[in-house]
N, C-alpha and C positions, 0 to 999 in steps of 0.2 A: 536534202531539203533544208535543214536547219543548218546555219552557218556558224553555230557556236552559242555560246552562252556569255553574256556580260555580267560581271560581278562587281559589286561595290561594297566597300567596308568602311564603317565610320572612323574618322581620325581619332586616335585614342586622346589627343591632346585638345581636341575640339571641344568649346564650351559655347552654348547658346547664348546670345546677347542677355545679360542681366544674371547670368549664373554666378554664384559665389564660389569661393574656394572650399566651403564646407559641404558643398553638395557631394552625394554619395555616388561613386561611379560604379556602374554594373557591368556585366559581360556585354560584349559587342554582339551585334547581329549582321548577318550577311544576307543581301537581297540579290537574286538573279533573275533573269528574264532571258526570253528566247530572243535572238537577234532577228530571226525571220519574224516574230511577232511585232517586234519594234519597228521592223521596216514596213510592214503592212500598215501599222498604226500612221507612220508618217506619210502614207499614199491616201490618206482619208479624203484628200481634195479640199481641204480649207484649213487655212491656218489664222492666227490672230497675230496682227502686226500693231502694237500698241493698242488702240481702240478699234482698229479697223480689222474686219475679216477679209482675208484675201482669198478668194475662191480660185479653184483649178480650172482647168479646160472644161467645156460643157458638151455633152454628147447631142447628136441631132436626135429628132424625134423617133426615128428608126434604130437608135443606138447602134450605129455604124462605126462612128468615130468621132475624131476632134475636129475635123476639116478635111479639106480634099488632099492634103499630103499625108495625112496619119489617120486611116480608117481602112475597112474592109469593103470592097466591091463584088458585086454577083456577076459572073460572066455568062455566056450565051448558053452553057450546059447546066446553068442552075447553081454550080458550085462557087464557092466564095474564095477570096485571096486577100491577103493583107498587104497594104503599101504602107511604107514609112520612108518619107523623103526628108532627109536630115538637113539639107542645105540647098544653096542655089544652084550649085553645079549639077546636083543630083536631080533637081526639079527640071533644069533645062535637058538633061538627058532624057526625062520623062515626057517632057513636052515633044522632042523629037521623035520618041518612040510611039507615043500614042497619036501623034498628028492630029489632035483635036482642034479644029479651028476655034479661036476665040480664048484658048488658055492663058492667063496672065503671064507676064515674063518672070515674076517673082513668085514663090509659093505662099499661098494665103497664109494668114496668120492662125493660130489655133483658136476655136470658138470659145469666147469667154462669156458670151452673154446669149440668150435665146436659144432655141433649139432647131432653128431653120437651116437648111442646107446651103452651102455657099454656091455660087454660080459655076465655080470650078468643078466642084462635086458633080453637078448635073451634067456638065459637060463631059466628065470622065465616066460617069455611069453609062451614059450613051455609046461611048466609044469601046468600053470594056464589054458590052453586051454583044459585040460583034464576032467575038471568038471564045473558044472555051478557056477556062480558067488556065489550065496547065499551059496552053499556047502563049498566054499572056505573061506567065510567070517565067517561062524560057526566054521570052523576048526582053523582058525587064532585066533579067539576071545578065544577059548578054550585053545590055546597055549599061550595066552597073547601077541599076535601081533596086533597092532592097525590097523585095516581094516575095511572099510565101504563100502556098496553099494553106486553108484553113481546113483543119482535120475535124472530123464529126468527134464531138466529145463522148466518149465512153466513161460515164460517171462511175460505174462499178470498178472498172479498172483503175480510174483515178483514184479513188478511195483506197484500193487495194495497194496502190503504190506508195500512197502515204504511210498506211499502217506498216507496210513492209520495209519502209526506210530503215537502214541500218542505224543512223544517227538518232532517229526519233525513238528506237528501241533502246538504244545504249543510253541515251538521256532519261529514259523512264517516262517518256510522254505518251506511251500507248497504255490505256488501261484494259484489263482483261475481266471479263464478268462471266458467271455461271448463270445463263438464263433458261434454267429449268429445261423444258422439253426442246427448247431451241438450241441448247447445246451451248458451247463456249462462244462468248462474243467479245469482239476487241473494238474499242472506240479511242479517239484521242483522249488523253488523260489530262491532269491538271497541267496548265501551260506556264506555270511560275514556281519558284521555290523561296522559301523565307528560311534562312538558317538560323542557329546550327542545326535544327530539327531536318529530318530527311523529307524528301518531297512526299505529299499525301499519296497514299496508294489507292487503287481503285477499291470500290466496295465488293465484298465476297460475293453478291449476287444481286439481280435486279428482282425487285418483288413482283409476283404476280398479282393479277387483277382481283382486288378485294382481300389480298393476303393480310393485311393489318387492320382491317375494318373494326373487327372486335375490339382490338387494344385501343384503337382511337375512340371509338364509341365509351369504352369503359373508362378513359381517362377524362372525357368530358361529362362523365356523371350518369350515363345510361347503365342501368342494373342489368342482371341477366334476363329478366323477363321482358323489359323494353327491347333489348337487343334481339331477343328471340322474336318478337313481335314484327320488328322491321324486317326480318329475314322471312318470316311467314308471308308477309305482305308483298314481298319481292322488292322492297325498297332498297335493300342491301342485299350483296351477294353473302351467302352462306359459307 
């Protein structure tokens, strides 16, 4: 899952602009972050170039993909498969395999504005509905066109795989909690570390509903009688 950790340490000889020689130097700090997290941040879809925001490809209204050459298609059996055409040669092989009249000779560019489907997408949608997804994937593979079946997402299994990842556990990115009657619970922990102190650990437990109501009310000025009245009226949990 995680490809590692990037570290940076300040140059002990570095002085900010305007700093004098009499400034007192203190101990250095280390800052670390997940390379996986950094990569995800770079996939945000928009970047600033000078004063201009450069947006990324735009999904169509059905959120199937970024254009005819990079999207998922639904076949005759209702199953979906993903298509990724990297260049003109692969697009030409796709044209021969799909044999859809009217397909352009060059792959359409990625969709950068609007959410309307491209004409080539509509043509491919029609032809791909004529056979099951597995049959299309086999034919496309045989022709050298990148395509894969889309698997149904098992969200429980996906989360379990993240929590069971040995790198995530080794780097301390999994937090474990005692959740009372629910038993021991695990969840992704603190994603970054700021040294030299150790990475923050998880809390010893998850508070139950109303567990700290009395302390909070007392801290904001409710005396014992006022708190008892709120409990008696059902306003707060006893």
